[in-house]
C-alpha positions in Angstrom: -193.9 -11.4 149.4 -191.4 -14.1 150.0 -191.4 -15.7 146.6 -190.9 -12.3 144.9 -188.0 -11.3 147.2 -186.4 -14.7 146.7 -186.6 -14.4 143.0 -185.2 -10.8 143.0 -182.4 -11.9 145.3 -181.6 -14.8 143.0 -181.6 -12.5 139.9 -179.3 -10.0 141.7 -176.9 -12.9 142.6 -177.5 -12.4 146.4 -177.2 -16.0 147.4 -177.3 -15.2 151.1 -180.7 -13.4 151.0 -182.1 -15.9 148.6 -181.2 -18.7 151.0 -182.9 -16.8 153.9 -186.1 -16.2 151.9 -186.1 -19.8 150.6 -185.7 -21.0 154.2 -188.6 -18.8 155.3 -190.8 -20.3 152.6 -189.7 -23.8 153.7 -190.5 -23.0 157.3 -194.0 -21.8 156.3 -194.6 -24.9 154.3 -193.3 -27.0 157.2 -195.8 -25.4 159.6 -198.6 -26.2 157.1 -197.4 -29.8 156.9 -197.5 -30.0 160.7 -201.1 -28.9 160.6 -202.0 -31.4 158.0 -200.3 -34.3 159.9 -202.2 -33.5 163.1 -205.5 -33.2 161.3 -205.3 -35.4 158.2 -209.1 -35.6 157.6 -210.6 -32.2 158.4 -214.3 -31.6 158.4 -215.1 -28.1 157.0 -216.7 -25.7 159.5 -216.3 -28.0 162.4 -213.7 -27.7 165.2 -212.4 -31.1 166.1 -210.2 -32.3 169.0 -207.1 -31.9 166.9 -207.3 -28.2 166.8 -206.3 -27.7 170.4 -202.9 -29.4 170.1 -202.3 -27.6 166.9 -202.9 -24.2 168.6 -200.5 -25.3 171.4 -197.8 -26.1 168.9 -198.3 -22.8 167.2 -198.1 -21.0 170.6 -194.9 -22.8 171.4 -193.4 -21.8 168.0 -194.3 -18.2 168.6 -193.0 -18.3 172.2 -189.6 -19.7 170.9 -189.6 -16.9 168.3 -190.2 -14.2 170.9 -187.7 -15.6 173.3 -185.1 -15.6 170.6 -186.0 -12.1 169.6 -185.4 -11.0 173.2 -182.2 -12.9 173.8 -180.6 -13.0 170.4 -182.1 -10.3 168.2 -179.3 -10.6 165.6 -180.1 -14.3 165.0 -182.3 -15.0 162.0 -183.7 -18.3 163.4 -186.4 -16.4 165.2 -188.0 -15.6 161.8 -188.1 -19.3 160.9 -190.1 -20.2 164.1 -192.5 -17.3 163.4 -192.9 -18.4 159.8 -193.6 -22.0 160.8 -196.3 -20.7 163.3 -197.8 -18.7 160.5 -197.8 -21.6 158.2 -199.4 -23.8 160.8 -202.2 -21.2 161.4 -202.7 -20.8 157.7 -203.1 -24.6 157.3 -205.6 -24.7 160.1 -207.6 -21.8 158.7 -207.6 -23.4 155.2 -208.9 -26.7 156.6 -211.6 -25.1 158.8 -212.9 -22.9 156.0 -212.9 -25.7 153.4 -210.3 -23.8 151.4 -208.7 -27.1 150.3 -207.6 -28.2 146.9 
């Protein structure tokens, strides 16, 4: 996905698209970091009280993304919010399922 597209854009000399893809990857990683900061010591297969606020933050990020899509569909920032929400959800899923390194 994103890594391949970023690499191809860099190889083609398309700095603009490379920057977009790199920013998308950064937003995804940022969302995962938010998840880790909220729940620093997860217990596998157990929902803790920190999952609720994490879901709320993910919902807010998706609401911002959908609002931007409705009001400014030409603006690329909506993708960054959606990518951060996806990273946050991926981080929560990895912590819950004990898929940790």
